[in-house]
ZAZAZA-731077 format. One record per residue: residue in one letter; x, y, z of N, C-alpha, C, O in turn. Coordinates in steps of 0.2 Angstrom, whole numbers, padded with zeros to 4 digits, always signed. Example, Ala and Ser with C-alpha at 12.3 -4.5 7.8 and 13.67 -1.06 7.14 Angstrom:
BEGIN
a+0066-0028+0039+0062-0022+0039+0066-0016+0039+0071-0017+0042 s+0064-0011+0035+0068-0005+0036+0064+0000+0039+0067+0006+0040 
***
This chain:
BEGIN
x+0598-0932+0183+0594-0938+0185+0589-0941+0180+0588-0937+0175 x+0588-0947+0180+0584-0950+0175+0579-0955+0178+0580-0957+0184 x+0575-0958+0174+0571-0964+0176+0566-0962+0182+0565-0965+0186 x+0563-0956+0181+0559-0953+0186+0552-0957+0186+0548-0956+0181 x+0550-0961+0191+0544-0965+0191+0540-0963+0197+0542-0965+0203 x+0535-0959+0197+0531-0957+0203+0529-0964+0207+0526-0968+0204 x+0530-0964+0213+0527-0969+0218+0525-0966+0224+0526-0961+0226 x+0521-0971+0228+0519-0969+0235+0526-0968+0239+0530-0973+0238 x+0526-0963+0243+0532-0963+0248+0532-0968+0253+0526-0970+0255 x+0537-0970+0256+0537-0976+0261+0533-0974+0267+0531-0978+0271 x+0533-0968+0269+0530-0966+0275+0522-0968+0275+0519-0968+0280 x+0519-0969+0269+0513-0971+0268+0512-0978+0265+0507-0980+0263 x+0518-0981+0265+0518-0988+0263+0513-0993+0267+0509-0996+0264 x+0514-0992+0274+0509-0996+0278+0502-0995+0277+0498-1000+0276 x+0500-0989+0276+0493-0987+0275+0491-0989+0269+0485-0992+0268 x+0495-0988+0264+0493-0990+0257+0492-0998+0256+0487-1000+0254 x+0497-1001+0258+0497-1009+0257+0492-1012+0261+0488-1017+0259 x+0491-1010+0268+0486-1013+0272+0479-1012+0270+0475-1016+0271 x+0478-1006+0267+0471-1005+0265+0469-1009+0258+0463-1010+0257 x+0474-1011+0255+0473-1014+0248+0473-1022+0249+0470-1025+0246 x+0477-1024+0254+0478-1031+0255+0473-1034+0259+0470-1031+0263 x+0472-1041+0258+0467-1045+0262+0471-1049+0267+0468-1051+0272 x+0478-1050+0267+0481-1054+0271+0484-1050+0277+0487-1045+0276 x+0483-1053+0283+0485-1049+0289+0493-1049+0289+0496-1045+0292 x+0496-1054+0286+0503-1055+0286+0506-1049+0283+0512-1047+0285 x+0503-1046+0278+0506-1040+0275+0506-1034+0279+0511-1031+0280 x+0501-1033+0283+0501-1027+0287+0506-1028+0293+0509-1023+0295 x+0506-1034+0296+0511-1036+0301+0518-1035+0299+0522-1032+0302 x+0519-1037+0293+0526-1036+0290+0528-1029+0289+0533-1027+0291 x+0523-1025+0286+0524-1018+0285+0526-1014+0292+0530-1010+0292 x+0522-1015+0297+0523-1012+0303+0530-1014+0306+0533-1010+0309 x+0531-1020+0306+0538-1023+0308+0544-1019+0305+0549-1017+0308 x+0543-1018+0298+0549-1015+0294+0549-1008+0296+0555-1005+0296 x+0543-1004+0297+0543-0997+0298+0547-0995+0304+0550-0989+0304 x+0547-0999+0309+0550-0997+0315+0555-1002+0318+0557-1003+0324 x+0558-1006+0313+0563-1011+0315+0569-1009+0318+0572-1012+0323 x+0571-1003+0316+0577-1000+0319+0577-0999+0326+0582-0998+0330 x+0571-0998+0329+0570-0996+0336+0572-1003+0341+0575-1002+0346 x+0570-1008+0338+0571-1015+0342+0573-1020+0338+0569-1025+0337 x+0578-1020+0335+0581-1025+0330+0581-1032+0334+0584-1033+0339 x+0578-1037+0331+0578-1044+0334+0579-1049+0328+0575-1049+0323 x+0583-1054+0329+0584-1059+0325+0578-1063+0324+0576-1066+0318 x+0574-1065+0329+0568-1068+0329+0563-1065+0325+0559-1068+0321 x+0562-1058+0326+0557-1054+0323+0559-1054+0315+0555-1054+0311 x+0565-1054+0314+0568-1054+0307+0565-1060+0303+0563-1060+0297 x+0566-1066+0307+0564-1072+0304+0556-1072+0302+0554-1074+0297 x+0553-1069+0307+0545-1068+0306+0544-1064+0300+0539-1065+0297 x+0547-1058+0300+0546-1054+0294+0547-1058+0287+0543-1057+0283 x+0552-1061+0287+0554-1065+0281+0548-1070+0279+0546-1071+0274 x+0546-1074+0284+0540-1078+0283+0534-1075+0281+0531-1077+0276 x+0532-1069+0284+0526-1066+0282+0527-1063+0275+0523-1063+0271 x+0533-1061+0273+0535-1058+0267+0534-1063+0261+0531-1062+0256 x+0537-1069+0263+0536-1075+0258+0529-1077+0257+0527-1078+0251 x+0525-1077+0262+0518-1079+0262+0514-1074+0258+0509-1075+0254 x+0516-1067+0258+0513-1062+0255+0515-1060+0248+0513-1055+0245 x+0520-1064+0245+0523-1062+0239+0518-1060+0234+0519-1055+0230 x+0513-1065+0232+0508-1063+0227+0505-1057+0228+0503-1053+0223 x+0503-1055+0234+0499-1049+0235+0503-1043+0234+0501-1038+0231 x+0510-1044+0236+0514-1038+0235+0516-1037+0228+0516-1031+0226 x+0517-1043+0224+0518-1042+0217+0513-1039+0213+0514-1036+0208 x+0506-1040+0216+0501-1038+0212+0500-1030+0212+0496-1027+0209 x+0503-1027+0217+0502-1020+0218+0507-1016+0213+0512-1019+0212 x+0505-1010+0212+0509-1006+0207+0513-1000+0211+0515-0995+0208 x+0513-1001+0217+0516-0995+0221+0523-0997+0224+0526-0994+0228 x+0526-1002+0221+0533-1004+0223+0534-1008+0230+0539-1008+0232 x+0528-1010+0232+0528-1014+0239+0533-1020+0239+0536-1020+0244 x+0533-1024+0234+0537-1029+0234+0545-1027+0234+0548-1030+0238 x+0546-1022+0230+0553-1020+0230+0555-1017+0237+0561-1019+0240 x+0551-1013+0240+0553-1010+0247+0553-1016+0252+0558-1015+0256 x+0549-1021+0252+0550-1026+0257+0556-1030+0256+0560-1032+0261 x+0558-1031+0250+0564-1035+0248+0570-1031+0250+0575-1033+0253 x+0570-1024+0249+0576-1020+0251+0576-1020+0258+0582-1020+0261 x+0571-1019+0262+0571-1019+0269+0574-1025+0272+0578-1025+0276 x+0572-1031+0269+0575-1037+0272+0582-1038+0270+0586-1040+0274 x+0584-1036+0264+0591-1036+0262+0595-1032+0267+0601-1034+0269 x+0593-1026+0268+0597-1021+0272+0598-1024+0279+0603-1023+0282 x+0593-1027+0282+0593-1030+0289+0599-1036+0289+0603-1036+0293 x+0598-1040+0283+0603-1046+0283+0610-1043+0282+0615-1046+0285 x+0611-1037+0278+0617-1035+0277+0620-1032+0284+0626-1032+0285 x+0616-1028+0288+0618-1025+0294+0620-1030+0299+0625-1029+0302 x+0616-1034+0300+0617-1039+0306+0620-1046+0304+0622-1049+0309 x+0621-1047+0298+0624-1054+0296+0619-1059+0297+0621-1065+0298 x+0612-1058+0298+0608-1063+0299+0606-1067+0293+0605-1064+0288 x+0604-1073+0293+0603-1077+0287+0596-1076+0284+0592-1074+0288 x+0596-1077+0278+0590-1076+0274+0587-1083+0273+0590-1087+0270 x+0580-1084+0274+0577-1090+0273+0575-1091+0266+0576-1086+0262 x+0574-1097+0264+0572-1098+0257+0565-1096+0255+0560-1098+0260 x+0563-1093+0250+0556-1091+0248+0556-1086+0242+0561-1083+0240 x+0550-1085+0240+0550-1081+0234+0552-1073+0235+0556-1071+0231 x+0550-1070+0240+0552-1063+0241+0559-1063+0244+0563-1059+0242 x+0561-1068+0249+0568-1067+0251+0573-1069+0246+0579-1067+0247 x+0571-1073+0241+0576-1074+0235+0577-1067+0232+0583-1066+0229 x+0572-1063+0231+0574-1056+0229+0578-1052+0233+0583-1049+0231 x+0577-1053+0240+0582-1049+0244+0589-1052+0244+0594-1048+0244 x+0590-1059+0243+0596-1062+0242+0600-1059+0236+0606-1058+0235 x+0596-1058+0230+0598-1055+0224+0601-1048+0225+0606-1046+0223 x+0597-1044+0230+0600-1037+0231+0606-1037+0235+0611-1033+0234 x+0606-1042+0240+0612-1043+0244+0618-1044+0240+0624-1042+0241 x+0617-1049+0235+0623-1051+0230+0626-1045+0227+0632-1045+0225 x+0621-1040+0225+0624-1034+0222+0626-1034+0215+0629-1029+0212 x+0625-1040+0211+0627-1040+0204+0622-1039+0199+0623-1038+0193 x+0615-1040+0201+0610-1040+0196+0609-1032+0194+0611-1028+0197 x+0605-1031+0189+0603-1025+0187+0599-1021+0192+0600-1015+0193 x+0594-1025+0195+0591-1022+0201+0595-1020+0207+0594-1014+0209 x+0600-1024+0209+0604-1022+0214+0608-1016+0213+0610-1012+0217 x+0611-1016+0206+0615-1010+0205+0611-1004+0205+0614-0999+0206 x+0605-1004+0202+0601-0998+0203+0600-0996+0210+0600-0990+0211 x+0598-1000+0214+0597-0999+0221+0603-0995+0224+0603-0991+0228 x+0609-0998+0223+0615-0995+0226+0618-0989+0222+0623-0986+0224 x+0615-0987+0216+0618-0982+0212+0615-0975+0214+0609-0974+0212 x+0618-0971+0218+0616-0965+0220+0616-0959+0215+0613-0954+0216 x+0618-0961+0209+0618-0956+0204+0612-0956+0200+0610-0952+0196 x+0608-0962+0201+0601-0962+0198+0596-0961+0204+0595-0965+0208 x+0593-0955+0204+0588-0953+0209+0582-0952+0206+0581-0947+0202 x+0577-0955+0208+0570-0954+0207+0566-0956+0213+0568-0958+0218 x+0559-0954+0213+0555-0956+0219+0556-0963+0221+0555-0964+0227 x+0557-0968+0217+0558-0975+0219+0564-0975+0223+0564-0979+0228 x+0569-0972+0221+0575-0972+0225+0574-0969+0232+0577-0971+0237 x+0570-0963+0232+0569-0960+0239+0566-0965+0244+0567-0966+0250 x+0561-0969+0241+0558-0975+0245+0563-0980+0247+0562-0982+0253 x+0567-0981+0243+0573-0986+0245+0577-0983+0251+0578-0987+0255 x+0578-0977+0250+0582-0974+0256+0578-0974+0262+0581-0975+0268 x+0572-0972+0262+0568-0972+0268+0567-0979+0271+0568-0980+0277 x+0566-0984+0267+0565-0991+0270+0572-0993+0273+0572-0997+0278 x+0577-0991+0270+0584-0993+0272+0585-0990+0279+0588-0993+0283 x+0583-0984+0280+0584-0980+0286+0579-0984+0291+0582-0985+0297 x+0573-0985+0290+0569-0988+0295+0570-0995+0297+0568-0996+0303 x+0574-0998+0293+0576-1005+0296+0583-1005+0299+0584-1010+0303 x+0587-1000+0298+0594-1000+0300+0595-0994+0305+0599-0995+0310 x+0591-0989+0305+0592-0983+0309+0599-0979+0307+0601-0975+0310 x+0601-0981+0301+0608-0978+0299+0606-0971+0296+0603-0970+0291 x+0609-0966+0299+0608-0959+0296+0611-0957+0289+0610-0952+0287 x+0615-0962+0287+0618-0960+0280+0612-0960+0275+0613-0957+0270 x+0607-0964+0276+0601-0963+0272+0598-0957+0272+0595-0954+0267 x+0597-0954+0278+0595-0947+0279+0599-0942+0276+0596-0937+0273 x+0605-0943+0276+0610-0938+0272+0608-0938+0265+0608-0933+0262 x+0607-0944+0262+0606-0945+0255+0599-0941+0254+0599-0937+0249 x+0594-0942+0258+0588-0938+0257+0588-0931+0258+0585-0927+0254 x+0593-0929+0262+0594-0921+0263+0597-0918+0258+0598-0912+0257 x+0600-0922+0253+0603-0919+0247+0598-0916+0243+0599-0912+0238 x+0591-0918+0244+0586-0915+0240+0580-0912+0244+0577-0907+0242 x+0579-0914+0250+0573-0912+0254+0574-0904+0255+0579-0902+0258 x+0569-0900+0254+0570-0893+0255+0574-0889+0250+0574-0883+0251 x+0577-0892+0245+0581-0888+0241+0577-0884+0236+0571-0886+0235 x+0579-0878+0234+0576-0874+0229+0575-0879+0222+0579-0882+0220 x+0569-0878+0219+0568-0882+0213+0570-0878+0207+0569-0872+0206 x+0573-0881+0202+0575-0879+0196+0569-0880+0191+0568-0886+0189 x+0566-0875+0189+0560-0876+0185+0561-0879+0178+0557-0881+0174 x+0567-0878+0176+0569-0881+0169+0571-0889+0169+0573-0891+0164 x+0570-0892+0175+0572-0899+0176+0566-0902+0180+0566-0903+0186 x+0561-0905+0176+0555-0908+0179+0557-0914+0183+0553-0915+0188 x+0561-0918+0181+0563-0924+0185+0566-0921+0192+0563-0924+0197 x+0570-0916+0192+0572-0914+0199+0567-0911+0203+0567-0912+0209 x+0562-0908+0200+0557-0905+0203+0553-0910+0207+0551-0909+0213 x+0551-0916+0203+0548-0921+0206+0551-0924+0212+0548-0925+0217 x+0558-0925+0211+0562-0928+0217+0562-0924+0223+0561-0926+0228 x+0563-0917+0222+0564-0913+0227+0557-0912+0231+0557-0912+0237 x+0552-0912+0227+0545-0911+0230+0544-0918+0234+0541-0917+0240 x+0545-0923+0231+0544-0930+0235+0548-0930+0241+0546-0932+0246 x+0555-0928+0240+0559-0929+0246+0557-0924+0252+0557-0926+0258 x+0555-0918+0250+0553-0913+0255+0547-0915+0258+0546-0915+0265 x+0542-0918+0255+0536-0920+0258+0537-0926+0263+0534-0926+0268 x+0541-0931+0260+0542-0937+0264+0546-0935+0271+0545-0938+0276 x+0551-0931+0270+0555-0929+0276+0551-0925+0281+0552-0927+0287 x+0547-0921+0279+0542-0917+0284+0538-0922+0287+0537-0922+0293 x+0535-0927+0283+0530-0932+0286+0534-0936+0291+0531-0937+0297 x+0540-0939+0289+0543-0943+0294+0547-0940+0300+0548-0943+0305 x+0548-0933+0299+0550-0929+0305+0545-0929+0310+0547-0929+0316 x+0539-0929+0308+0533-0930+0313+0532-0937+0316+0530-0937+0322 x+0534-0942+0312+0532-0949+0314+0538-0952+0317+0537-0957+0321 x+0544-0950+0316+0550-0954+0319+0554-0949+0323+0557-0944+0320 x+0555-0950+0329+0559-0946+0334+0566-0945+0331+0569-0940+0332 x+0568-0951+0328+0575-0951+0326+0576-0946+0320+0582-0943+0320 x+0571-0945+0316+0572-0941+0310+0571-0934+0313+0575-0929+0310 x+0567-0932+0318+0567-0926+0321+0573-0924+0324+0576-0918+0323 x+0576-0928+0328+0583-0927+0331+0588-0926+0326+0593-0921+0327 x+0588-0929+0320+0593-0928+0315+0592-0921+0312+0597-0918+0311 x+0586-0919+0311+0584-0913+0308+0587-0907+0313+0590-0902+0311 x+0586-0908+0319+0588-0903+0324+0596-0903+0324+0599-0897+0324 x+0599-0908+0323+0606-0909+0323+0609-0905+0317+0614-0901+0317 x+0606-0906+0311+0608-0902+0305+0607-0895+0306+0611-0891+0303 x+0601-0893+0309+0600-0886+0310+0606-0883+0315+0608-0877+0313 x+0608-0887+0320+0613-0884+0325+0620-0884+0322+0623-0879+0324 x+0621-0888+0317+0628-0888+0315+0629-0882+0310+0635-0881+0308 x+0624-0878+0308+0625-0872+0304+0627-0873+0297+0629-0868+0293 x+0627-0879+0294+0629-0880+0287+0623-0880+0282+0624-0879+0276 x+0617-0879+0284+0611-0878+0280+0611-0871+0278+0612-0867+0282 x+0609-0870+0272+0608-0863+0270+0601-0861+0267+0598-0865+0264 x+0600-0855+0267+0594-0852+0263+0587-0856+0264+0585-0857+0270 x+0584-0857+0259+0578-0860+0259+0578-0867+0262+0573-0869+0265 x+0583-0871+0261+0583-0878+0264+0583-0877+0272+0580-0881+0275 x+0587-0872+0274+0587-0871+0282+0581-0869+0284+0578-0872+0290 x+0577-0865+0281+0570-0863+0283+0566-0869+0282+0561-0870+0287 x+0566-0873+0277+0562-0879+0277+0563-0884+0283+0558-0886+0286 x+0569-0885+0284+0571-0890+0290+0568-0887+0297+0566-0891+0301 x+0569-0880+0297+0566-0877+0303+0559-0878+0304+0556-0879+0309 x+0555-0877+0298+0548-0878+0298+0546-0885+0300+0541-0887+0304 x+0550-0890+0297+0549-0897+0299+0550-0898+0306+0545-0902+0309 x+0555-0896+0309+0556-0897+0317+0550-0893+0321+0548-0897+0325 x+0548-0887+0319+0543-0884+0323+0537-0888+0322+0533-0888+0327 x+0535-0890+0316+0529-0894+0315+0529-0900+0319+0524-0902+0322 x+0534-0904+0319+0535-0910+0322+0534-0909+0330+0531-0913+0333 x+0538-0904+0332+0537-0903+0340+0530-0901+0342+0528-0903+0347 x+0527-0897+0338+0520-0895+0339+0516-0901+0340+0511-0902+0344 x+0516-0906+0335+0512-0912+0335+0514-0916+0341+0509-0919+0344 x+0520-0917+0342+0522-0921+0348+0519-0918+0355+0517-0922+0359 x+0520-0911+0355+0517-0908+0361+0510-0909+0362+0507-0910+0367 x+0506-0909+0356+0499-0910+0356+0497-0917+0359+0491-0918+0361 x+0502-0922+0358+0500-0929+0359+0501-0930+0367+0499-0935+0370 x+0505-0926+0370+0507-0927+0377+0502-0924+0382+0502-0924+0388 
***
């Protein structure tokens, strides 16, 4: 692995950007992207694009990858549903990602290059599509034993584990995915123990809310 750049994980994307931004459009857009997979809507997608374009300068000014994540989310929605992208500063970035030819687009689609930013990309891709293939990618790292002689991998595994555990508590579909992976018996050793703890903690928190 290379290009390890620490960033905020997507599960705290909404909290981070909402607390820093002054535009309500930014917070609305983040909330819509975070749970878009639950109720996908062409009308809502158009609204997300409008808010993203209006918020372009705010997102660009942040150093936590907010602009990239918004663009990836919009691009993934367009790719999954075939819905059109409107014209605008941020949606133009999304169009570039959909095109797949630029250096940025190739980085996003290259699973051989894994850093914390790539984990964020997988999370936002899951949250807008609900596609479990992105959870599969994350599970290649979450809960795995760390190799102390590889600092980059340590950072990636640590970030993947933290974010998986957090989103297991926040997203029912992530919890259901974790349960399914435990039941199929393919997880081994420390990773199996980690996923089991994620499930137990998530169920405990859900029980407390009921």
